[in-house]
C-alpha positions in Angstrom: -3.9 1.2 -19.6 -2.7 -1.0 -22.3 1.0 -1.0 -21.5 2.2 -1.8 -18.1 6.2 -2.0 -18.5 8.1 0.5 -16.7 4.7 2.0 -15.1 4.5 2.7 -11.5 2.1 0.8 -9.2 1.6 1.5 -5.2 -0.1 -1.2 -3.2 -1.1 -0.8 0.1 -1.3 -4.0 2.4 1.3 -5.1 0.1 3.3 -7.5 2.4 0.9 -10.3 2.2 -2.5 -12.0 1.2 -4.3 -10.3 -1.8 -2.1 -7.3 -1.6 1.2 -9.3 -2.0 -0.6 -11.1 -5.1 -1.5 -7.9 -6.6 1.9 -6.3 -5.9 3.5 -9.7 -7.4 1.3 -9.5 -10.4 1.9 -5.9 -11.3 5.9 -6.7 -11.0 5.3 -9.6 -13.4 3.8 -7.3 -16.0 7.0 -5.0 -15.9 5.7 -2.4 -13.5 7.8 -0.9 -10.8 6.2 -1.5 -7.6 5.9 0.6 -4.3 5.1 -1.6 -1.4 3.3 -0.1 1.6 2.7 -2.2 4.8 2.2 -1.6 8.4 4.2 -4.9 9.2 7.7 -4.6 9.3 9.0 -8.0 8.8 6.4 -9.2 6.3 7.2 -6.1 4.4 11.1 -7.0 4.3 10.4 -10.5 3.5 8.1 -9.7 0.5 10.6 -7.1 -0.7 13.5 -9.6 -0.6 11.4 -12.3 -2.4 10.1 -9.8 -5.0 13.6 -8.3 -5.9 14.9 -12.1 -6.0 12.6 -12.6 -8.8 13.8 -9.5 -10.6 11.2 -7.1 -9.5 12.0 -3.4 -9.3 10.3 -2.6 -6.0 10.6 0.0 -3.3 9.2 -0.6 0.3 7.7 1.8 2.7 6.5 0.9 6.0 3.2 2.5 6.2 0.2 2.8 8.5 -2.5 4.2 6.3 -4.7 5.4 9.1 -2.0 8.1 9.7 -2.0 10.8 7.0 1.6 11.8 7.7 2.8 8.3 6.9 0.6 8.3 3.8 2.0 11.6 2.7 5.5 10.0 3.3 4.5 6.8 0.9 3.4 9.5 -1.8 6.6 11.5 -1.2 8.9 8.5 -1.6 6.9 7.0 -4.4 7.6 10.3 -6.5 11.1 10.9 -5.3 12.0 7.4 -6.5 9.7 6.9 -9.5 8.4 10.5 -10.6 4.9 9.1 -11.0 2.2 6.8 -9.8 0.2 5.3 -12.7 -1.7 2.7 -10.5 -2.7 3.0 -6.8 -4.2 -0.2 -5.3 -5.4 0.7 -1.9 -5.6 -2.7 -0.7 -5.0 -2.2 3.1 -8.3 -2.8 5.1 -9.0 -4.2 8.8 -12.0 -5.3 10.6 -12.1 -5.3 14.5 -14.6 -7.7 16.2 -15.6 -9.9 13.5 -19.5 -10.4 13.2 -19.8 -8.6 16.5 -18.6 -4.8 15.4 -21.3 -3.4 17.9 -18.7 -4.4 20.6 -16.0 -2.4 19.2 -14.7 0.7 20.8 -14.6 4.3 19.7 -10.9 3.9 19.2 -11.6 0.7 17.2 -14.0 2.5 15.0 -11.4 5.4 14.6 -8.7 3.0 13.5 -11.3 1.1 11.1 -12.4 4.4 9.5 -8.9 5.6 9.2 -7.5 2.5 7.5 -10.6 1.7 5.4 -11.9 5.0 4.4 -9.3 8.1 5.0 -6.4 6.4 3.7 -8.1 6.2 0.2 -8.4 10.2 -0.1 -5.3 10.7 1.7 -2.9 9.3 -0.9 -4.5 11.1 -3.8 -4.3 14.5 -1.8 -0.6 13.6 -1.1 0.0 13.4 -5.1 -1.5 16.5 -5.9 0.4 18.6 -3.1 
């Protein structure tokens, strides 16, 4: 893509860290940005800050390990902006640090849900 102005991006894990930096970079390039994150307070603060800087942003509280919430993220994006040009599946987690072998089955379900399944869920939601 050569032209970013008025294109639509979706960033998961957008409320802090790398995700927030990516979202701010997309906004600075003139893109409309949909911010998805599980952390409500951080998402609200990021949204306020980006809007104050002149960005066109829409925030959707999203737990990417839950397919219904990813579906809602896609639906809200398409309803608000009508398209998705860039998807940055930035949300990711790690449980147990370097001792992952101590993680429970539920930890692994969460890890796989966030780090793997969310990547396919959004694309599927946009096609439906």
